[in-house]
C-alpha atoms as one frame of an Amber mdcrd trajectory, in Angstrom:
protein
 109.938  89.268 109.615 107.277  90.008 112.186 106.449  93.639 112.830 106.109
  94.960 116.388 103.831  97.449 118.087 104.866 101.063 117.536 107.125 100.315
 114.569 107.108 103.058 111.971 106.292 101.723 108.509 105.857 102.949 104.929
 103.177 101.725 102.510 104.805 100.049  99.492 101.900 100.266  97.012  98.691
 102.178  96.494  95.763 100.534  98.294  92.739 102.396  96.889  90.194 100.418
  98.934  91.777 101.866 102.099  92.527 105.306 100.650  96.276 104.721 101.046
  99.022 105.797  98.673 102.473 104.354  98.235 104.921 106.182 100.488 102.486
 107.041 103.290 104.085 106.628 106.714 102.269 105.221 109.724 102.705 103.414
 113.027 101.758  99.831 113.893  99.125 100.098 116.650  97.948  96.462 116.786
  99.284  93.071 115.747  96.910  90.285 114.640  97.861  86.605 114.430  94.571
  85.083 113.298  93.337  84.180 110.769  96.708  85.307 109.340  99.362  87.838
 110.383  98.220  91.426 109.835  98.877  94.837 111.334  96.619  97.754 112.213
  98.484 100.853 111.087  97.546 104.416 112.014  98.358 107.321 109.705  98.315
 110.839 111.161  98.546 114.402 109.870 101.206 116.908 111.049  98.875 118.040
 113.869  98.646 114.470 115.191  95.072 113.820 114.043  94.297 110.379 112.672
  93.824 110.423 108.893  93.373 106.685 108.337  93.635 103.460 110.230  93.828
 100.219 108.265  94.630  96.536 108.697  97.484  95.652 106.345  99.681  92.643
 105.655 103.452  92.672 105.923 103.890  92.545 102.140 102.287  96.004 101.936
 104.751  97.557 104.406 108.394  98.547 104.758 109.885  99.087 108.212 111.538
 102.465 108.765 114.226 102.852 111.413 114.973 100.489 114.278 112.575  98.366
 116.300 111.031 100.097 119.292 112.328  99.067 122.750
């Protein structure tokens, strides 16, 4: 399944190299097709400040909720 811009996703495993923990929730902010499918995901704090932004593959992510319009 291909992810879309602005989809809300959850990290499925710890990714120490990116400082990400399983269960963190973020938003897809870019979709890459080359050299292989990947997604730039932004993680924010409750005040809306960016905590992390990382390029991840679909296998690392679970989609939450419905697709955006």
